[in-house]
C-alpha positions in Angstrom: -16.4 -4.2 2.8 -15.8 -7.2 4.3 -18.7 -9.0 6.5 -16.7 -12.0 8.7 -14.9 -10.9 11.5 -12.0 -12.3 10.7 -11.5 -10.7 7.8 -12.9 -7.2 8.9 -9.9 -7.6 11.9 -6.9 -8.7 9.2 -8.4 -5.5 7.4 -7.3 -3.2 10.6 -4.1 -5.0 11.1 -3.0 -5.1 7.1 -4.0 -1.2 7.6 -1.5 -0.8 10.6 1.6 -2.4 8.8 0.9 -1.0 5.7 1.6 2.8 7.6 4.1 1.4 9.4 6.2 -0.2 6.4 5.5 3.0 4.4 7.5 5.1 7.5 10.6 2.5 7.3 10.3 2.7 3.2 10.5 6.2 3.5 13.2 6.5 6.2 15.5 3.9 4.0 15.1 6.7 1.1 15.7 9.8 3.4 19.3 7.5 4.3 20.2 6.8 0.9 19.3 10.1 0.2 22.0 12.1 2.8 24.6 9.5 2.2 24.5 10.0 -1.7 24.2 14.0 -1.5 27.3 14.1 1.2 29.7 12.0 -1.1 28.5 14.4 -3.9 29.2 17.3 -1.7 32.8 15.3 -0.5 31.8 15.3 2.7 32.7 12.0 5.1 30.3 9.0 5.1 31.7 6.4 7.2 29.2 7.3 9.9 26.0 7.7 6.8 26.7 4.9 5.2 26.8 2.7 8.7 23.3 4.0 9.5 22.2 3.6 6.2 23.2 -0.4 6.4 22.0 0.0 9.6 18.3 0.4 8.4 18.7 -1.3 5.6 19.0 -4.5 7.9 16.4 -3.7 10.1 14.3 -3.2 7.1 15.2 -6.5 6.1 15.3 -8.3 9.7 11.8 -7.3 10.0 10.2 -7.8 6.8 9.7 -5.0 5.0 12.1 -5.6 2.1 13.2 -9.0 0.7 17.0 -10.2 1.7 18.4 -9.7 -1.9 16.5 -6.1 -2.1 17.6 -5.9 1.1 21.6 -6.8 -0.8 21.1 -5.0 -3.8 20.4 -1.7 -1.8 23.7 -2.2 0.2 25.9 -3.3 -2.6 24.6 -0.2 -5.3 25.6 2.2 -2.5 28.7 1.0 -2.0 29.5 0.8 -5.4 28.1 4.7 -5.7 30.4 5.2 -3.2 33.7 3.4 -4.5 33.4 5.2 -8.1 
């Protein structure tokens, strides 16, 4: 356990940010899975893919995932739909 006041505060901040990041990552996985499931079922995925890409971009903007990771996720999702 930290004894320094600034580190105690930093630990509180880290815990709060970790919870936020976990929620955002979970939502990303859910959106991507929804697109893949709809595509496999033969449904229209235009709206779902738009929402998934939007969430990926927002996660990148908030610093939850890195820029290359976001680009890779979008690219692989689009490639999977085009195949």
